[in-house]
C-alpha positions in Angstrom: 109.7 130.2 120.9 110.0 128.2 117.8 106.9 130.0 115.6 105.0 126.8 114.4 103.3 127.7 110.9 101.7 126.4 108.6 102.1 126.0 104.6 100.5 129.0 103.6 102.5 130.9 105.6 105.7 129.1 104.2 104.8 129.5 101.0 104.1 133.1 101.0 107.3 133.6 101.8 108.4 132.7 98.9 105.2 134.4 97.0 104.3 137.6 98.9 105.3 139.6 95.6 102.3 138.6 93.4 98.9 138.9 93.8 97.2 136.1 95.8 93.5 135.4 95.2 92.6 133.2 98.8 88.9 131.6 98.5 87.2 130.2 101.6 83.7 129.6 102.9 82.0 126.6 104.8 80.8 125.3 101.0 81.7 126.0 96.8 85.7 126.5 98.1 86.7 124.1 95.4 84.0 125.3 93.1 85.2 128.7 92.8 88.6 128.0 92.8 89.0 126.7 90.1 86.6 128.5 87.7 88.5 131.5 88.6 92.0 129.8 87.5 90.1 128.9 84.4 88.9 132.4 83.6 92.2 133.6 84.5 93.7 130.8 81.8 91.2 131.4 79.6 92.1 135.2 79.6 96.4 133.6 78.7 97.6 134.1 82.1 100.1 132.6 84.1 98.1 131.0 86.7 98.7 128.5 90.1 96.2 126.9 91.9 96.3 125.4 94.9 95.7 124.9 99.1 93.1 123.2 100.5 92.5 121.9 97.1 94.5 119.4 97.0 97.7 121.0 95.7 99.9 122.1 98.3 101.1 125.8 97.4 105.5 124.7 98.5 105.0 121.9 96.4 103.2 123.7 93.7 105.7 126.7 93.7 108.7 124.2 94.6 108.4 122.8 91.0 107.3 125.4 89.0 110.3 128.5 88.1 107.6 131.6 88.9 107.8 135.1 87.4 106.8 138.0 88.1 103.4 137.7 86.6 102.1 134.8 87.9 99.1 135.1 89.7 98.7 132.9 92.9 94.7 131.4 93.8 94.1 129.9 96.9 91.7 127.6 98.7 92.1 128.0 102.2 90.1 126.0 105.0 89.7 127.4 108.5 92.2 124.9 109.5 95.0 126.6 107.1 93.7 129.8 108.6 94.3 129.0 112.2 98.2 129.2 111.5 98.5 132.1 109.2 100.8 135.0 110.8 100.9 137.5 108.2 99.9 135.7 105.4 98.1 138.2 103.4 95.7 137.8 99.9 95.5 140.9 97.8 92.2 139.7 97.0 90.0 137.6 99.7 86.9 135.6 99.0 83.9 135.0 101.8 81.6 132.2 99.7 79.1 131.6 103.1 79.5 130.6 106.5 77.3 127.7 108.2 77.4 125.6 110.9 80.3 123.2 110.0 83.1 121.3 111.9 82.0 121.7 115.6 83.7 118.4 116.4 86.4 120.9 115.6 85.5 123.8 117.3 83.5 124.6 120.4 81.1 126.7 118.8 79.9 128.6 115.9 82.1 132.3 117.2 84.9 130.3 116.7 84.4 129.0 113.5 83.6 132.0 112.1 86.4 134.0 114.5 89.3 131.6 111.9 87.6 132.4 109.3 88.1 136.0 110.3 91.4 135.5 109.7 91.6 135.5 105.8 91.3 139.6 106.0 93.4 140.7 109.2 96.4 141.6 107.2 94.7 143.3 104.5 94.7 146.3 103.9 92.5 149.7 102.0 94.8 148.5 98.3 93.2 145.1 99.0 89.7 144.0 98.5 87.3 141.6 100.2 84.4 140.2 98.2 81.6 138.9 100.4 78.1 137.3 100.3 75.1 139.7 100.3 73.4 137.1 101.8 75.5 135.8 104.8 74.7 137.4 107.7 78.4 136.9 109.8 79.7 139.4 105.9 79.5 142.3 108.3 81.6 140.9 111.0 84.1 139.8 108.2 83.8 144.3 106.5 84.4 145.5 110.4 87.7 143.4 110.7 89.6 145.0 107.8 90.7 147.9 106.0 90.5 146.1 102.6 87.6 147.0 100.3 84.5 145.2 99.9 83.0 144.1 96.8 79.4 141.8 96.8 77.9 139.4 95.2 74.0 138.1 95.6 72.2 135.8 94.1 68.9 137.5 95.7 69.2 141.4 95.2 70.6 143.3 92.7 73.2 145.4 94.0 74.6 148.5 92.7 77.7 147.3 92.6 79.3 143.8 92.6 78.2 140.4 90.4 74.5 139.7 91.0 71.4 138.1 89.3 68.9 140.3 87.2 66.0 138.4 85.9 67.8 135.5 84.5 71.2 137.3 83.6 74.7 137.0 85.5 75.5 140.8 86.0 78.7 143.2 87.2 79.2 146.2 87.6 81.9 147.0 88.9 84.8 149.3 86.7 83.0 151.0 83.6 79.0 149.8 84.0 76.2 147.1 84.4 77.3 144.7 81.8 75.0 140.9 81.6 77.7 137.6 81.6 75.4 135.0 80.0 71.9 133.2 81.8 72.4 130.9 84.7 69.9 128.6 82.5 73.5 128.2 80.3 75.5 127.4 83.6 76.6 124.0 83.5 76.9 123.7 87.4 73.3 124.1 88.5 71.5 125.5 91.9 71.6 129.0 93.5 74.9 128.1 95.7 76.9 127.6 92.3 75.2 130.8 91.2 76.9 132.2 93.5 79.7 130.8 93.5 80.1 131.8 89.4 79.4 135.5 90.6 82.1 135.6 93.3 84.1 133.9 90.2 83.4 137.1 88.6 84.3 139.8 90.4 87.8 138.3 91.8 88.6 138.4 87.7 86.4 141.6 87.5 89.1 143.1 90.1 92.3 141.3 88.2 91.3 143.5 84.8 89.6 139.7 82.8 88.2 140.6 79.4 84.3 140.0 79.8 84.2 138.1 76.9 86.9 135.5 78.4 85.1 135.4 81.6 81.7 134.4 79.5 83.5 131.9 77.0 85.4 130.1 80.9 82.0 130.1 82.8 80.1 128.2 80.2 82.4 125.4 79.5 82.9 124.7 83.1 81.8 121.6 84.4 82.1 121.6 87.8 84.7 119.0 89.9 84.4 115.9 91.3 82.4 115.2 93.8 80.1 118.4 94.0 77.0 117.2 92.1 78.8 115.2 90.1 76.8 113.4 86.9 77.8 109.8 87.1 75.1 108.4 84.7 71.7 107.6 84.3 70.4 104.4 83.9 66.6 103.4 83.6 65.9 106.4 82.8 67.0 107.5 86.8 69.8 110.3 87.1 72.6 109.6 89.0 74.6 112.1 91.4 77.9 112.2 93.0 77.6 115.0 95.8 80.0 113.2 98.2 80.8 116.4 98.9 78.3 117.3 100.4 79.5 117.1 104.3 77.3 119.4 106.0 73.1 120.1 106.6 73.2 122.9 104.5 75.4 121.9 101.9 73.0 118.6 101.6 69.8 121.7 101.7 71.0 123.3 98.9 72.1 120.0 97.1 68.3 118.8 97.3 66.8 122.2 96.2 69.3 121.9 92.4 66.9 119.5 91.5 63.0 119.7 89.8 62.6 115.9 89.8 62.2 113.5 92.6 64.6 112.3 94.6 65.9 109.0 95.8 68.8 110.5 99.5 71.6 108.3 99.9 73.4 109.9 102.8 76.0 109.0 105.3 79.2 109.8 107.0 80.2 111.4 109.6 78.8 113.7 112.1 80.2 117.2 112.4 77.8 118.1 114.8 75.6 119.9 112.8 71.8 120.1 113.3 69.8 117.7 110.8 66.6 118.2 112.3 67.2 121.5 109.6 66.7 118.4 106.9 63.4 117.3 108.0 61.5 118.9 106.3 63.5 119.0 102.6 63.9 115.8 102.9 60.3 115.3 103.5 59.3 117.6 100.7 62.0 116.3 98.0 
């Protein structure tokens, strides 16, 4: 009868009085978690960014004297969510859910259920930020009393964050406000537009000034191994996308560039359907 818990659950005992933002999704977690941290720092907030991003939260809270004005931003994987009991974020961010880790889960339903643990302890005083276009978003919404906030890279929304023409636009607190053009972002691709929109929603809920949201977004050049520019040699641009570790991530990265592509791909098979790549690889 000894409970088995993970590091998130252990750390939660020491940080449950602080605002916690937890970011999950099949892809985009590290980019979005990092960007949320950068936006908060731009606004002068005290923030710890940790979790699946490569910094265990237990280590971070052990080495830093955390006061009541800190915000905790966590990247959370499905593996970590499996061992949650009381862990509860004030803001949960679900970027997307697509087929992945089929070497661990019996089927997509089991994978989705693991992800849905992020909302199980949330209540009407909390928020869940959801991708308007992801087909699994209604399942998350049905599993929680948290207040939903949506983002979309494809549809204009009455509230939330979305693309209006070229402009990243938000309407959560006080009317429509254009933050910046997606063309000014240093990180490319529709999936990164969606990551930025999710970060904007989070920043709005944490009442970050829109000027500081814009400043942080325009400075942000992404994170290592995720469509990371390496160098240009003989007019050939080399991109490191070694974190594109499932079929959907590869598709989105291929769609992010207009120039002809030579794709170098490899790695461990996690049970994805590679036939989905056939046409786009031929085309690009």
